[in-house]
N, C-alpha and C positions, 0 to 999 in steps of 0.2 A: 329403402331402407339404409344406403350408404350416403346417400346426396345430402338427406335431411339433417344428419347430425355433423357432416363436413360444414354444411350451410351455416348451422346454429353456432358451430366451433367458431367458423370464421367471422361470423357477426360478435360473436362474444369475446373473440380476442381483440377485433379492430375497434369497436366501441368505446369501452373503458380506456382506451388511449386517447380516444378522439375528445372526449367529454372535458379533461383538464384544459385542452387546447381552444375549445370552443368558448368556454368560461373565459379565457385570457383573451380570446378575439373579441367578445363584447365589453371587457373593459377597454380594451385598445378604442373602441367604437367609441365609448364614452369620452376618452381624452380627446380624440379628433373632435368630437361635437362641441367639448368644452371649450377648446382653443379655437374654435368659430365664433360661437357665441361671445367669446370675451372679446374676440377682435371687432366683431360687428357693433358691440356694445361702446367699445371704447376706439372707434374709430377715429374720431376726432384727435384724441391724445395720441393714437401711433401717427396720424399726419402731421401733426404740430410738432412731435420730436423727431421727425423723419426717420420713422422705425420700421417702416414697409420692408426693408429686406431681411431685418432681423427677424419679424414675425413671419415672413415667408420660409424662412430657413427653420424656426421653431416650429411650423404648421409642415413642412416638409419631412421634419425628423419624426413628428408622430405619425403621419400620413404614412410612411416608409415601413415604420414600425407594425401599424395595421397591415399593409400588404404582406409583408414578410409572416407575421402571425395567420392573415388568412390562408396564403398559400401552404402551410405548413397543413392547418387544419383541412384546408382541401384537399391537399394530397392524399393524406391519410386515406380519406374517405373515398376517393377517386381510386385507390388501389383495391378497395373492396370489391371493385364491380369485374375487374378481369378476373378474378379469382370465381366469384360467383358463376360469372359465366363459363370458366373453365369447367366446374364442376355441371353446371346444367348441360353442356354441350358433350361432354365427356360421359354422362348418363346416356343421354340421346344415342350416342356412338356404342355404346355397351349394349345397348337394348337391341340397335338393329343390328350388331355383331351376334350375340345369342341367338335372337329372336329369328335374325336370318338362318343361321344355322337350322334350326329346329323346324323352319318352314321348308328348307332343303330336304330335312328328314322327313319331313311330313306328320310331324308332332304337333305342329301348329299351323294354323290356317293364315293366308297372307291378309285377310280381315281382320282376324284378333290382332297381329301383329300391328297394324294400322291403329287400331282402336287403342291398342295400350300404348302407343307413341303417342297419340292424341292425348290420352288423360292423364301421361307423365308429365308432358309438355305443358298442360293446364295446372299440375301441382307445382311443378318446379317454377313456372312464371309466376305463380302466387306467391312463393317463397320470396323469389326477385322482388316483387313489389314489397313484401312486407320488409324486407332488408331497407328498401328505400324509406318507409314508412319510417322505421326505426332510426334512421340516419339523420332523417327530418326532426324526427321528435326527438332526438339529442341536442340539437342547436337550439331548439324550440323550449326546451327544457332548461338549456342556459341562460336562455333571454329571460324565463318566466322565473328563474330562481333570482335575478337582479330586480325584475318587478316586484317580487314578494318581498326582499328586502324592505322596500319602502314600505309597503301595505301592511307588513308584520310590525312594523316598528310603532310602538307603542308613544302615546304623548306623556311626556312629563306634567302635563297639566290635567290630574283626575278631580272630577267633580265630587260634590259630597251625593250621598245616597238619595238625601231629601233637600235638593238646593232650595235657595232663597231665591225667588222669581222677581223681588222688586226691591230698587233701592229707596229708602226713605228720604235722604237729602243728599247732598255732594260734600258733606264731611269727609275728611281725610283723616286717619290718625297713622303714624309709625310709630311701633313701642319696639324698640331694643332690635332695630332690623339689622341683620347682616347678610351678605348674600356673597356666594360665589360662582363664576359660570361653571357649568359642566365640564368635568376633566380638570378644574384648575383648583390646585389646593391654596391660593392666593386669594383673600377676600377682598371684592371689590368695593363693598358698604360695610362699614364697622361702626356698630351700634349706634343706629339713626334712630332720633327722637323728636318728633314735634308734631304739632296737631293744627288742622286747618279748619276753620269754621265754613259751613255751609255758606257759598255767595262771596269768599273773600277772593283776592287778587295777589296771588304769590309769584314771585320772581325768584329765579335761581340762577347764580351767578358761581363763575369759578373758572379756574385755568382748564385749558386742555387736559383730558384725562383725569379729572376730578370726580369722575361717573355721574356728572348730571343726570345724562339719558337714562341710563341703568337705575338711579332713583326712580323717575318717573315711569320706565317701563313696568315695576311691580304692582301700579294701580289696576290698571286695565287686565292685570295677571299674563303679560306676557312671559314672564318667567314669576317662578315661585319662591319665595323668600326661603333662605337655609336655615336664618335663625329668626325669632322673634315674627310679630304678626304684621300685616297692613291692613287696616278697617277702614272703609268707605259706609259712610250712613250709620257709623256704630257697629257693623258687621264685618268679620274677618272676610276678605274677598274670596279666601278658599272655601266658603260655605255659600256662597254665590252661583247661580247658574251661570254659565260663562257668557253664554249668549247675551242675557239680561244685563250683565256688567257691562260687557263692552257696548252694550245699545247704549248705554247712560254715560257711557266715556269716551268723548271724541278726541282723537289724536292726531294732529299734524305734523307728520315727521320733517326730520331735516331734509330728507330727498322728497321731493314734490313729484308725486306720480298721477299724470292724468292719463287718460284712455282714449283710445281713438273713437271720435264720434262728435256729437254736436256738444256745445257746450250745457245746454239743458240736460242730455243723458250724462255728463259728468257731474252735474250738480244732483241729479237725481238718485246718486250712490247713495247720498246723506238721506234722501228721503223718497222712496220711490215713486209717491203718489203726487209729490208737491207740484203745487199749481205755479205758473208763470209768475204770480204776485207775489209766491213766496221765494222763489227764487232769485228775482229782484230784490227783494228787501234783504237777504242775506248779500247779495252780493253788492249793496251799498253799505251794509256795515264793514265788510271787508275792504271797502275802498276800491273795488273791483268792476262798479258799474261805470265808472268814468273812462273805461278804455272799451267795456263790454259795447256800451250804447253807441258807441260811435261805428261799429260793424254795420252795414246794411243788413246782414241778415240777422242781428241781434244774437238771441240764445240759440239760434239755427247755426251759428258760426261753426265752423268745422276745427276740430282738434285733430292734429296728428298725432300719430303714435308718439306716447312721451311727451306730449305738449310742446315739442318741436319748434312749432311756429309761434310760442309765446317766450317773452323773455323770462329771466329767473324771478323777478318782481311780480310779474303778471301772474306766475304759476303759483307764488305763494299765496298770492290774494284769493286766486280762484280754488285753492285747496281749504283755506281758512274759510272761505264762504261754505263750501261741500261740508265741512265739518258743523260749521253755525247751523245747517238745516237739519242735523239730527236733532236739535232741541236737545242739549245733553245736560246731565246735571254739572259735570266735570268737564271741561276743556282744556287741553294739553296742548299748547305750543310748543313744539321742541325748536328753537332758535329759526322759527319759520317766517321771522320779517327779515333776516339779514340780508335779503337782495333788495329791501325796500328802503327808500329815501327817507330821511329823519321826520319830515314835514307830515308824510302819508304814513309813516309807524304811528307817530303822534296822534293823527286823527283814529286811527285803529285803536289805540290803547283807551283815547277818549269814549269811544264805542263800548269798549268793555267796562268801563267804569259806570257809564250811563245805561245804556239799553241793555246790558248782560248781567246786571248786578245780582240777578239771583243765580247767575251760573258761577260755580266755583272755578275760577281760570288760574292754572300755573303756566309760567311763560319760564323757558331756558331761553336766556339771551347772552350775547356777548357784549352787547351795547348798555351801558347802565340806563341810558336814557329811555330804553326801552322796558325797565321795570321801575324805575325812581319813582313812579307813585303808587307801587302797589302797596298793599296794606302790611305786607311783610315780606321781607329778602331773604332767603337761604344763601349762605355762602360755602361753598363746597370746597375741600381741599383733600388730597388723597383719598379719598372714599369716606370722608368724615364731614361733619357740619363744624366749619370753624365758627361760624358766628351767625345769629339770626337776629332780626329787627327790622325796623323800618330804614330809610336812607340816613336819616340824620343820626339816629343811634349807632348803624355800622360805620359811618363817617367818624365815629370817635372811637370805639371800640374795635373796630376790625383794621388791621394793616392790610390785609390783601384787599378787601373793598376799596381802601382808602388809595391803594397804589394802582389798582386799575381805573378808578376814577380819575386820579391825576394824570396818569399816562394817555388817558382818552381826552381829557381835557386839554391837555398839552398839543395832542393831535389835532384837535379843532382849531385850536389858535394857530397852530402853523399852517 
């Protein structure tokens, strides 16, 4: 009757103090993991700038912070054990004292005393084990809380109750579109209006920071517009089933990501059951077969994590081939030929004009030569469309386009 309330009170006092420490501890673990990941990913940059010592100091600061927090949390928890042991053994001593006197007086048998000690020891040890459980539960709840933060985060992309499952064609329409990134009061895109017919090739060019990538990310609904609407196949993208929409919109990003495995396995990200003939066809279209065919193991050639055993231009061509294998209605290339030489780039553009004329192709580029033959070119400036038209039209009416063209022409001449 005395030991149980004392045990409960001890746990009740210590555990609330330990909970915030364990929450803080998990945050420190995250920070250490983050800097490890950052340094592993950017190891070449760290070495090229000879910043190993600086990064080691950064890691030591965060690791020491983790160590100190862990010691504070563990020290508090460890202090519980001496207190609980004191209660347990004080109870046993008290039982022996009072029980022994009763045995001496003849009011209690020695067997009864031994039984009483055995039972009370089992009860108290069970309480001790429960205290272990609560302490482990405390740290587990702190970890679970951080996991639940991720799991309970609701996607900002909401599907309609009865979503459209099929895209009629690859036409794209922007109607008075404005967009702001979450948490930013500033509009990144401002009153964007244009229409792309299905099968057209569209070029997008502009200075760095003119929101070219943001513009095309609204098409597969990686973000939702703040104002206005984006329509694909005549239907607002917010009315589509997200999976159905993204299955028909192939996106080749600026950062070319390949996965560890064979070339065949990487290509089958575009189509799981693609045959070797289909894979070779798209590799030829993307001008990648010229180097893949030279490997002795061909499509079985191994791809290291991140495609580190390929050059930048090779990775770009492989990711373009992977996107083409989806047979999409819309193909978006976000500066995805920047590492390819101009001759190869021209061959890729020719393939888009001839073999892929039924696919709506949107090309973001820094080189005018990559989009010069497009049906329509959009010139972006500070989140707005500065001009729109074909190459000849823009050379007359767009000072930004003309300046880019002339600067690149001079660079070629030099």
